[in-house]
Wavefront OBJ file of the C-alpha trace (Angstrom):
o trace
v 32.395 -0.826 -0.549
v 31.269 -4.260 -0.140
v 33.154 -7.196 -1.696
v 30.235 -7.783 -4.103
v 30.720 -4.303 -5.652
v 27.688 -2.789 -4.050
v 27.908 0.471 -2.070
v 24.525 -0.163 -0.545
v 22.558 -3.366 0.056
v 19.455 -3.859 2.121
v 17.104 -6.732 2.714
v 13.616 -6.516 4.125
v 14.469 -2.965 5.441
v 11.522 -2.028 7.514
v 11.009 1.100 9.820
v 7.912 1.541 11.974
v 6.892 4.655 14.152
v 4.528 2.899 16.397
v 1.686 1.640 14.184
v 2.914 3.728 11.277
v 4.858 1.838 8.763
v 7.209 4.260 7.074
v 9.383 1.772 5.141
v 7.931 -1.564 4.410
v 10.324 -4.476 3.758
v 12.475 -2.927 1.147
v 15.189 -4.703 -0.761
v 17.797 -2.690 -2.620
v 21.176 -3.021 -4.258
v 23.183 0.109 -5.280
v 26.221 -0.525 -7.176
v 29.412 1.405 -6.311
v 29.985 4.481 -8.424
v 26.379 4.748 -9.728
v 23.557 7.177 -9.144
v 20.630 5.534 -7.787
v 17.332 7.360 -7.415
v 14.329 6.908 -5.095
v 11.405 8.528 -6.745
v 8.149 8.948 -5.140
v 5.610 11.405 -3.579
v 6.011 13.425 -0.376
v 5.476 11.243 2.562
v 6.348 8.009 0.714
v 9.314 7.125 2.916
v 12.291 8.367 0.877
v 13.868 10.367 3.708
v 13.173 7.646 6.154
v 15.232 5.269 4.047
v 18.152 7.695 4.181
v 17.857 8.061 7.893
v 17.868 4.376 8.545
v 20.777 3.757 5.967
v 23.024 6.354 7.633
v 22.323 5.194 11.128
v 20.378 8.220 12.215
v 17.225 6.182 13.028
v 17.235 2.531 14.142
v 16.051 -0.152 11.839
v 12.877 -1.879 13.001
v 13.425 -5.094 10.865
v 15.680 -6.311 8.097
v 19.416 -5.328 7.548
v 21.601 -2.899 5.557
v 25.201 -2.906 4.640
v 26.476 0.619 3.745
v 30.070 1.130 2.414
v 30.833 -2.190 3.490
v 29.545 -1.917 7.138
v 26.454 -3.227 8.896
v 24.395 -0.175 9.783
v 23.118 -1.673 12.984
v 26.360 -3.115 14.374
v 28.777 -0.474 12.883
v 26.820 2.798 12.536
v 29.824 5.046 13.346
v 31.757 3.422 10.593
v 29.064 4.023 8.129
v 28.696 7.752 9.111
v 32.504 8.209 8.600
v 32.023 7.022 5.035
v 28.830 8.816 3.915
v 27.900 12.425 3.189
v 24.384 13.924 3.314
v 22.970 16.928 1.353
v 19.595 17.726 3.006
v 16.460 19.371 1.618
v 16.892 21.899 4.447
v 19.702 24.516 4.386
v 22.471 23.508 6.608
v 24.967 26.508 6.095
v 25.595 29.096 8.756
v 24.934 32.476 7.071
v 26.946 34.500 9.562
v 30.141 32.594 8.571
v 32.080 32.793 5.387
v 32.405 29.942 2.927
v 35.871 28.850 4.361
v 34.563 29.136 7.974
v 31.719 26.866 7.221
v 34.268 24.299 5.730
v 36.319 24.745 8.971
v 33.264 24.104 11.136
v 32.550 20.970 9.080
v 36.037 19.853 9.481
v 35.771 20.275 13.295
v 32.527 18.329 13.374
v 34.111 15.542 11.266
v 37.314 15.722 13.533
v 39.391 16.241 10.384
v 42.898 17.373 10.949
v 44.383 17.593 7.391
v 41.531 19.304 5.506
v 42.690 22.481 4.141
v 44.109 20.963 0.867
v 40.850 19.235 0.201
v 38.671 22.316 1.102
v 40.833 24.326 -1.556
v 40.354 21.556 -4.142
v 36.503 21.493 -3.671
v 36.282 25.359 -3.744
v 38.181 25.425 -7.031
v 35.983 22.654 -8.356
v 32.770 24.416 -7.489
v 34.133 27.785 -8.709
v 33.838 29.368 -5.150
v 37.586 29.893 -4.348
v 37.328 33.716 -5.013
v 34.307 33.946 -2.666
v 35.660 31.800 0.164
v 36.049 34.859 2.527
v 32.560 36.175 1.858
v 29.662 35.410 4.285
v 27.311 32.730 2.965
v 24.535 35.127 3.488
v 25.787 37.011 0.292
v 25.836 33.785 -1.738
v 23.295 33.098 -4.567
v 21.138 30.029 -4.427
v 23.363 28.208 -6.765
v 26.317 29.038 -4.702
v 24.768 27.907 -1.524
v 23.853 24.576 -3.055
v 27.453 24.159 -4.284
v 28.812 25.032 -0.784
v 26.457 22.404 0.815
v 27.763 19.820 -1.579
v 31.327 20.782 -0.780
v 30.635 20.245 2.865
v 29.229 16.808 2.283
v 32.322 15.878 0.284
v 34.961 17.308 2.592
v 35.688 14.082 4.465
v 35.917 12.191 1.140
v 32.861 9.963 1.632
v 32.304 6.924 -0.483
v 28.597 7.541 -0.783
v 26.681 10.734 -0.742
v 22.942 10.939 0.087
v 20.972 13.853 -1.511
v 17.565 14.285 -0.210
v 15.389 16.325 -2.541
v 18.601 18.538 -3.237
v 16.402 20.580 -6.017
v 13.346 21.141 -4.228
v 12.023 24.698 -4.440
v 14.720 25.769 -6.961
v 14.021 27.566 -10.169
v 14.570 25.592 -13.335
v 17.810 27.205 -14.243
v 19.431 26.553 -10.824
v 17.895 22.946 -10.883
v 19.620 22.152 -14.144
v 22.857 23.641 -12.962
v 22.586 21.355 -9.881
v 21.961 18.285 -12.163
v 25.321 18.989 -13.920
v 26.997 19.239 -10.588
v 25.600 15.939 -9.257
v 26.684 14.224 -12.510
v 30.195 15.798 -12.174
v 30.419 14.734 -8.471
v 29.529 11.263 -9.386
v 32.091 11.069 -12.316
v 34.842 13.304 -11.215
v 34.939 12.160 -7.460
v 33.952 8.579 -8.003
v 31.166 8.951 -5.329
v 28.088 6.877 -5.303
v 25.079 8.984 -5.138
v 21.743 8.009 -3.634
v 19.221 10.679 -4.671
v 15.624 11.108 -3.513
v 13.174 13.133 -5.626
v 9.611 13.568 -6.624
v 10.523 15.086 -9.924
v 10.011 12.906 -12.789
v 12.477 14.505 -15.144
v 15.228 14.663 -12.554
v 15.282 10.972 -11.796
v 15.098 10.207 -15.574
v 18.037 12.674 -16.353
v 20.346 11.697 -13.562
v 19.965 8.149 -12.459
v 21.325 4.873 -13.509
v 18.726 3.028 -11.743
v 15.553 4.166 -10.151
v 13.305 2.663 -7.433
v 9.741 4.006 -7.592
v 8.431 4.116 -3.970
v 4.787 4.529 -2.862
v 3.520 4.118 0.878
v 6.990 2.902 2.038
v 7.157 0.151 -0.658
v 9.248 -0.216 -3.776
v 6.561 -0.714 -6.409
v 8.972 -0.868 -9.338
v 12.834 -0.857 -9.847
v 15.108 -0.759 -12.956
v 16.864 1.754 -15.276
v 14.685 4.593 -16.399
v 14.662 2.991 -19.905
v 13.590 -0.517 -18.496
v 10.801 1.236 -16.405
v 9.376 3.247 -19.299
v 9.334 0.071 -21.442
v 6.912 -1.510 -19.048
v 4.132 0.774 -20.207
v 2.956 0.017 -23.843
v -0.088 2.335 -23.822
v -0.864 5.988 -23.265
v -2.778 7.661 -20.394
v -5.437 10.343 -20.781
v -6.053 12.398 -17.647
v -9.183 14.589 -17.562
v -11.326 16.649 -15.149
v -15.102 16.508 -16.044
v -18.499 17.599 -15.120
v -20.367 15.502 -12.685
v -22.616 14.141 -15.426
v -19.735 12.019 -16.850
v -19.695 8.503 -15.686
v -17.210 5.649 -15.575
v -19.545 3.760 -17.978
v -19.558 6.565 -20.637
v -15.815 6.654 -20.512
v -15.189 2.965 -20.639
v -17.527 2.766 -23.726
v -15.261 5.124 -25.629
v -13.367 3.170 -28.368
v -9.673 2.531 -27.538
v -10.193 3.025 -23.778
v -9.003 -0.170 -21.959
v -9.203 0.988 -18.333
v -10.914 3.733 -16.335
v -9.775 4.799 -12.866
v -11.240 7.755 -10.958
v -10.156 10.289 -8.213
v -13.081 12.424 -7.488
v -13.943 14.319 -10.771
v -10.466 13.374 -12.320
v -10.390 10.362 -14.516
v -7.330 8.457 -15.733
v -7.927 6.513 -18.897
v -5.552 3.810 -20.131
v -5.766 3.926 -23.937
v -4.241 2.121 -26.924
v -3.212 5.372 -28.583
v -3.941 8.966 -27.400
v -4.037 10.359 -30.874
v -6.577 7.770 -32.016
v -8.754 7.920 -28.793
v -8.911 11.720 -28.340
v -11.344 12.175 -31.265
v -13.499 9.440 -29.988
v -13.538 10.926 -26.474
v -14.532 14.432 -27.799
v -17.336 12.656 -29.721
v -18.586 10.889 -26.728
v -18.581 13.966 -24.386
v -20.003 17.507 -24.732
v -17.446 20.309 -24.868
v -18.662 21.763 -21.574
v -18.276 18.376 -19.932
v -14.482 18.490 -20.199
v -12.796 20.816 -17.836
v -9.161 19.812 -18.326
v -7.337 17.338 -20.217
v -3.795 15.975 -20.240
v -1.903 13.210 -22.262
v 0.699 11.089 -20.585
v 3.073 9.322 -23.052
v 5.305 6.417 -21.687
v 7.441 7.947 -18.978
v 8.390 7.348 -15.244
v 5.079 9.284 -14.449
v 3.158 6.818 -16.484
v 4.839 3.838 -14.841
v 3.644 5.445 -11.495
v 0.218 5.939 -12.847
v 0.101 2.437 -14.370
v 1.024 0.775 -10.881
v -0.809 3.080 -8.369
v -3.573 4.764 -10.495
v -2.273 8.160 -9.304
v 0.122 10.801 -10.359
v 3.096 11.362 -8.227
v 1.998 14.907 -7.115
v -1.567 13.535 -6.412
v -0.119 10.610 -4.354
v 1.571 12.758 -1.752
v -1.703 14.361 -0.844
v -3.130 11.289 0.945
v 0.090 9.911 2.434
v 1.096 10.670 6.069
v 4.164 12.822 6.168
v 6.078 11.061 8.959
v 8.412 13.967 9.611
v 5.493 16.493 10.091
v 3.619 13.827 12.194
v 6.305 13.496 14.691
v 6.993 17.185 14.725
v 3.506 17.792 15.770
v 3.719 14.987 18.391
v 6.909 16.591 20.082
v 5.170 20.065 20.016
v 2.031 18.554 21.765
v 4.348 17.075 24.443
v 5.875 20.484 25.341
l 1 2 3 4 5 6 7 8 9 10 11 12 13 14 15 16 17 18 19 20 21 22 23 24 25 26 27 28 29 30 31 32 33 34 35 36 37 38 39 40 41 42 43 44 45 46 47 48 49 50 51 52 53 54 55 56 57 58 59 60 61 62 63 64 65 66 67 68 69 70 71 72 73 74 75 76 77 78 79 80 81 82 83 84 85 86 87 88 89 90 91 92 93 94 95 96 97 98 99 100 101 102 103 104 105 106 107 108 109 110 111 112 113 114 115 116 117 118 119 120 121 122 123 124 125 126 127 128 129 130 131 132 133 134 135 136 137 138 139 140 141 142 143 144 145 146 147 148 149 150 151 152 153 154 155 156 157 158 159 160 161 162 163 164 165 166 167 168 169 170 171 172 173 174 175 176 177 178 179 180 181 182 183 184 185 186 187 188 189 190 191 192 193 194 195 196 197 198 199 200 201 202 203 204 205 206 207 208 209 210 211 212 213 214 215 216 217 218 219 220 221 222 223 224 225 226 227 228 229 230 231 232 233 234 235 236 237 238 239 240 241 242 243 244 245 246 247 248 249 250 251 252 253 254 255 256 257 258 259 260 261 262 263 264 265 266 267 268 269 270 271 272 273 274 275 276 277 278 279 280 281 282 283 284 285 286 287 288 289 290 291 292 293 294 295 296 297 298 299 300 301 302 303 304 305 306 307 308 309 310 311 312 313 314 315 316 317 318 319 320 321 322 323 324 325 326 327 328 329
């Protein structure tokens, strides 16, 4: 941990892949012992930030201090003090839970690891299944084991990259409890990336909303939600509906469009909806959704898009360079 009480600090952090700017002059300060969230659509730069903060990818510009060490000058010291739970499965299904921990200990060059491994297995309620092959584990058990591997070498910081992606709601909420427990019981700083609004709201002490490689807002969930004083109405309409028609509806202060989807900033959804239904014919409204102040509405307010829509027109750098490597073969 840095002398200023920060587990992670970065200034002007930038990562380019040729002409593609994946991370664009980001500043961040993550207090030790906190849960810090990077919230944004797919392809926004969240995973790239983790890669440069852990020394897995060189920084193009700027600097970062992680666990008290400069990432560029002392990458090995950084790697010794951080853990990573990736979105992809990292377990070996052909090995037992204990054998996966043994393999992790070998990779980390740990000599005195068995006591820590037993402690983690008991904490995650896996001690009775330690001899079973991971292939027989449930999804929840696998996620527990992945976190146990990341904690085996007693890191100061654990990076969790979209840890709940693709999980059903019950397993997701179980994992939320585990993340909170790991943060509190083990005193580990957690940097979490997600594109799930409710996840960042529920887990994070502070959240940075990221879009196109830039932090567009940062603060506690409460502070961020307080930025938006109005409601949003999102609707899909027939082609006959125009921006002028919607702007003329009493209570509508702003109209943004994405194809046939409109996002209206309104004084109060309850007051404006009757006016909207009066201005449009029933057959002109195909879908309607009301967004009250939330982290989603903060993203809409800043970018004019929903988080799930924003990812559709952003270059996914991981997929881009995977395709480049395949083309070179």
